[in-house]
C-alpha positions, 0 to 999 in steps of 0.5 A: 502620184500612183507610181510614189504611192506603189513604191511606198507600198512596197516598201511599207509592205516589207518593213511591216512583215519584218516589224516586232510582235507587239507587247500591249494591245492592238488597236484599229481606227477604220473611217466611219461608218464602220470605224467610230470613237465610242467603239472599242477600238477592236477590228470588228468595232474599230475607232474613227479617228487618229487622235482618238487613238492618240488619247487612248494608247500606252507603251507597248501598244499597235494601231492599224490604221485601215484604208481610207482618209484621214486627218491628223492625230497628236500623240504625247503619250511616250512608249519605251525602248522595250515595249514603243507605241506603234502608229502603222496602215494595216497591212496590204491597205492605203492609209491616207493623212490629208488633213492635219491634227488638231492641235498642230498645223501637220499631219502626224505629231509627235510632241514628247513622245518618245519611243513611237514608230510611225510606219506605212502611212501617206500623208499629203497636204499638211500645213506644215509638216506630214510627219513632225516628231520634237523633244524625244528620243528613240523615234522611228518614221519608216516606210511612209510617204510624204509628198505636197505638204506645205513646207517638210516631209518630214520634220524633227527638233531635239530628237535623240537617237532618230531613225527614218528609213524606207520613206518617200519624201517629195514635193514639199512645197517651200521647204525640204525632204527631210529636215533634222533640226535643234541638236538632235544626236545620233539620228539615222536617216538612211534609204529614203527616197527624197526627190522634188522638194523645193529646198534641200532634200535632206537638210540637219541643222542645229540651229543654236538659236533654238538652244541646246549646244546647236550641234547634231553629232554622230550622224549616220546619212547612208543609201538614201536616192535624193533627185530634182531638189533645190529648185529654190536653194539648198542641197542635196545634202545639207549640213549645217553644224554637224560634227563627227557624222559619216555620209555614205553610199548616197545618189545625189543627182539633178540637184538644182543646187549644190549636191554635198554641204557642210558649213555653218550658219544657224549652227553651234559650230561649223560642220567638223569631222565629217566622213563624207565616203563613196557617194555620187554626186551629179548636180544640175546646170542650173546647181553650184558645186559637187561638194561644198566645204566653208565656215571653217568646218575643218577636219573632214574626210573625203573618199570614193565618191565621184562630183561633177556639176554641169553647171558653166563654170562651177565643178567638184569641190569648193572648199574654203581655205579656212577649211584646208586644215585637216582636211583629206581628200583623195581616191575620187572622180571628179570634174576638173574644176576646183575652188578655194575662194568660192569661185572667184578663181577656179583650179584644174585638178593638177592645180589643186594637187599642187596647191593643197596636196589632196586627191593626188590619186583622183583623177577626172571623169565625166558622166558619161565615163563613168555610168550606164545612163547619167540622168536615170541610171548611176550603176557603173558603166562596164568599162568605167574607170571607177571600177576598182579604182577606189581605197578600201574603207572600213567604214563602207562594207556594202553599196546602194544596192547592199552588195558587199564591198569589194567585190574586186581587189578594192572599193569601186568608187561611187554609191554602188559596186560593181558586179553584184548579181541581184536574186533575179539574175540581174546584175548591178548595172543592168538597165533593165532590172529597174529605174530611178526615175518616178513618175 
């Protein structure tokens, strides 16, 4: 737990430093005895509860939460695009929300509250969601830790123009790390660390049964590290009723169910017209396929990815026959296993190429050939066949580390571009710099 909170604190400190100055008043919350809801909310006389703060703030206000333990807060007041309301941990202090708010079984709940920013908090032990935002627009959820919550780490519903960035979401007991639902368009889910959740790592579900068109459109899911999810089913990145969206530069590994999935069960339409670009996907031995496309999810584009499953008879791609119209896939590094009938029959890459005309420039390569250390470091090995083996994609201009693409004559395949130099002098792919494993 200490390792997760240290990572979150580093993310939060960076993001807090970049946050714009507040346009309204700044208030403070601190645990008793310093905090008291009868105070004026100043730094000298802070409030005691998040719920009191929720009832006092107006557009442009900032609430800074001092280190300590709190029950959650239920926020219903909106900010504006020019003057959002901001709820944030006090810089350098750990503010822990470990009790439900007084209205819903969640930690932090935004109910019809537009243009709120929630950042830098640690939310744990909520009955349902660590952070929940519904019936809103322009909400930012940034730099938080949502660990060990009952159902979801972060949940949103009917939220347009949503930003979920730089969070750590882990150990959700029943379902997903991040769940974006209910016809919310234009969400951006970026640079989150998502691991050890019972079901999906990141789940997007239009869910027509709840109203609206049941479709999530124009989503961007990028630069996330997603691992050890799906013990109870799901995928690393799961898309039900998701259209015209882009999934790029994501690392999905140790996936105990699917890698990336495009389909329709609850959505108002199949998952069509999406781009799956420069992702690294490595499915565990108890998992499924690297990429799954089903339920007439047509018109999807797949480029510059790596797909491998350690499962005994599953493999790179399962693309149902009714999904092949408009489907285009190439320049991928893959396992030599494909199917067009959910695994009833299995094709080699050569058979897949002959049957579909797809992946004519793709090639078979194992994780051991591709990566520095499969299971912990998915930077490309010095002699990786994925280096300079992709195609230049205008929609992918950098990699998971933030290095520009390409650094060679063309894009590398997967989430990382080889050959970048970090400010500390280490090269991309040098195991001395970092490990993706989280204690």
